[in-house]
N, C-alpha and C positions, 0 to 999 in steps of 0.2 A: 776389670770389675770396678765399678764406681763405689768409693767408700762413703758411707753415710756420715754426715756431720751434724752437730747440734746447731740449731738456728742461733744467730747472734742476737745481741740486744736490739739492734736496728730492725731486724726482721720481726722480733717479738713486738716491738712498739708499733710497727706498721700494721700488723695483724690486729692488735688490740685497738688501735685508733679506728681502723675500718669497722670493727664490730661495734665500737661505742657510737660512732656516727649513725650507723644503721639502726641500732636499738633505740637511740634517742628519738629519731624520726618516727620509727614504728610505734613507740609507746604513745606519742601524742595522737597519732592517727587512730590507734585502737581505742583510746579513751573517747575520742569523738564518735567513733562508730558505735561504741557501747551506748552512748546517749540516744542513738537512733534505734538500736536493735534490742537493748536490754538482755543481750545474750550473756549467759554465765561463762561460756567458753571464751567470748571476746574479752570479758573483764579479767578472767584468769590469764589470758595472753597479754593483756595490757600490763598487769602487775609483773608478769614474767619479764617483759621488756624493760620495765623500770628496774627490776632487780639486776638484769643483765647489764644495763647501763652503769649502775653503781658498781657492779662487779668489775667492769672494765677499768673504772677509775682506780679501784683497789689494786688491780694487776699492774697498772701503770705506776702506781706508788711502789709496788714490789720491785719492778724492773729498775726504777730510779734508785731505790735503796740498795739494790744489789751492787751498784756501782760505787758505793761509798768506800773509800780506802780503808785498809786495816788500821786499827788503833790498839791501845794498850788493853782494853777490855775485850776486843774482838781481833786477835792477832791474825786470823785467817780471813778477815773481811766479813762482809754482810751477804754473802751469796745465798744463804738459806732464807733470806727475807722473801725471795720470790716463791719458795715452797710454802712459807707460812701464809702469805696472802692468797695463794692459789687454794690452800686448804680452807681459808675463810670464805672464799668464793663458793666452794663446794657446799659448805654449810648454809650459805646464803641462798643458793639455788634450791636447797631442800626446804628451808624454813619459809622463805618469801615466795618461792615459786610453787613447789609441789604441795606444800601444806595449804597454801591459799587456794590452789586449784581444787584440791580435795574438798576443802570446806565449801567452795562455791558449787561443786558438783552435787554434794550431799544436800546443800540448801535448795538447789534447783529441784532435786527429786522430792524433797519434802513439800515444796510448793505445788508440784504436779499431783502429789497424793492428796493435797488439801483442795484440789479442784481448780487451781490457778493455771489453766491450760492455754490461755491466750498467748499467741506469738505474733510479734510485730513483723513488718517486712524486714527481710534479711539482706536486701539488695545492697544497701550501703555497706553493710558488714562484709559481704562477699567481695565488693570492690576493694575495700581497705585490706582485706586479707590477701587478695590476689597481688596487690601492689607490694604489701609487706613481704610476701613470699619471694617476690622478685628481688627486693632490696636485701633481704636476709640471705638469699641465694648468692648475691654478689659478695657479701661478707664471708660466706662459707667458702666461696671459690678463692678468695684472698688467703684464707687460712689453709686450705688444702694445698694451694700452690706452694706456700712457704714450707709446709710440712713435707710435701713430695720432693722439694728441692734439697732437703737435708737427709732423706732416707736412703739414697743410693739405690742398690739393688735389693734391699730388704723388702719383704712383703709388708703390707700395712700392719698386720698383727705383730710381726717381729719388730718393726720400727716403734710401735707403741710400747712394747715390752722393754726395749732398749733405751727408751727416751729418758733423759735425765734433766731436761729443761721443761718445766711444768707449764709455762705461760701459753705457748702455742697449742699444746695438747688441750689445755683447759678451754681456750677460745674455740678450738676446733670442735670439741664435744658440746660446748654450749651452743654453738651455731647449728650443730647437727640436731640437738634437742629442739632448737627454735624452728628449724625447717620442718621437722616432723610435727611439732605442735601446731604450726600454722596450717599445714596440710590437713591435719585432723580437724582443726577448728573450721576450716573452709568446707570440708566434707559435712561437718555437722550443720553448718549454716545452710548449705545447699539442700540437704535432706529436710531440715526444718522448714525451709521455704516451700519445698515441693509437697510435703505431707501435712504441714501445719501442726506437727507433733513435737512438743518441746523435749520429749525424751531423747531425741537425737542430740540436742544441745547439751543436755546433762551428761549423756554418755561421752560426748567429745571432751567435756571438761574433765571427767574422771580419767580418760585415756591420757590427756595432757599431764595430769598429776602423776600418773604411773611413769610416763616418759621422763619427766623431770626428776622424779625420785630415783629412777634407775641411773640416770647420768650423774646425779649428785653423789650417789653411793660409789660409783666407779671412780669419780674424780677424788673423792675423799680418801678412798683406799690407795689410789696411786700417789697422792701427795703425802699421805701418812708415812709410807715407806721411804720417801725421799727425806722427809723431816727427821725420821728416826736415824737415818744415815745409811745410804746404799752405796755399794761398790760400783765401780765402772763396769760396763758390760764385759762379758767374756771376750768379745771380739777386741775391745780396747786393751784388756789385760794381756791377751795373746800378742797383740802388736807391741806392747811395752816389753814383754819378755823376749820377743824376737830381737828387738834392738839391743837389749842388755847382753844377750848371748853372743852378739857380734863383736863385743868389746874385748880386746886382747887383755889377758890377765884374769878374766872371769871364768871360773871352772864350772860353777853351777849357781842356780837361784834356789836358795833354801826356802825363802818365804817372800811372797809378793802380795801385799794388801793395798787396796785402793779405797778411797772414800770421797764421795762427791760433797764438796762444801758449797756447791751451787751448780747451776747448769753448765758453767764453763770454768769450773775450778775443781781439779782433782788433786787430792793429797795422796802421795805415794810413799809407802813404807816398804823397804827392802831388807831382806837378809841374804847376803851374797857370800858365796864361798870363793875367795880369791886364791890365786896361785901362791903357794906357801913360800916361794923364794923371793917374793917381791920386797923391795925396799920401801921405806916410808914415802919417798918421792914417787916411786912407781905407783904406789897405792893411791896417792893424791891425784896423779894424772889419770889413773883408771877411773876413779870416782868422777872426776870432771868429765871424762869421756862419756860415762853412763848418763850423767845429767844432760849433757849437750845432745846426745843422740835421742834420748827419750823425749825431751822437750821439743826437738825438731820434728819428730814423728807424730807426737801427740801434744799439740800446743796447750790443751786444757790442763796438762800436768803442770801445776804452778809451784808446788813444793815437793821436794824429795828428801827422805831421811833414809840413810843407808847404814846398816849394821854389818860389820865384817863377822861372818858367822861360820866358824869351822867346827863347831861342836855338834850341831844338829846334822843328822844324816841327810845327804843330798837327796832331793826329791821328796822330803817328808811332807805328808799331807798338811795343808794349812787349815787346821781347825775343822769346821763343818763345811767348808767351801770346796773341798777337794784339792787335788794336787795343783802345783804351780803350772800355768799354761805352758 
């Protein structure tokens, strides 16, 4: 069975850079097309691409900041910078993308009600949207390839639930929203061209707003739980527990708590019941063996704190999280 792994910084930067190049090109093309078509959906998509380009710059900043070494003020490093900037991206997608598209859609409906029903040729817009869809599709494929490379045999949904690295998930869902938005805008342009009815353009703009709002809410929820502090997945915790139980001198694991300090930094706190006849030297060797085996099996575990715990009952539930794996 292939074990899933979190994407590294190089993979995250590769996905982000591909998305930034694609969105920068598409944004310029959409603004040009808007000048020819006066389509509200096209304008909404243009601002969406501008927002996405800025978002990719923010995520690059987050990845770079994650790599800063620990210091006195941040003894566990800057791993959560990536979570913070991904949360900012989610808010940006809502405020600059969804909100603007909603405004444009409502504004277009008001114009139609006021009798401004003229629609220009949508041919240029359809060409730009078709090319943009191809470019955005390339960016999406880069993101999905990187995501699939790290999820092992997990289903797509399981991999999303277990993800602790925010950048690739953020780009993946941004690209998904972009592809859907472009497809909707293209459909609106085609129907407007065929019918001469601007209602199709307004409807496409409102659907784009709904798509962007849905994705931004999902991303904000995901990154919020990571910012607050989330444990490693059950699979990873079970893998850690399995390694500890193979160490001679360990009778049981009383408590096992993990915390992601970043996508590739797990803090591990253990309460371990050791064999009662051990000498201090034996205890030191056993603790060293635990650290060596755990870090070899799960390289993301960077810091381990171990408490010799003989008071608590073996197998005691760990708070609200259930028993030790």
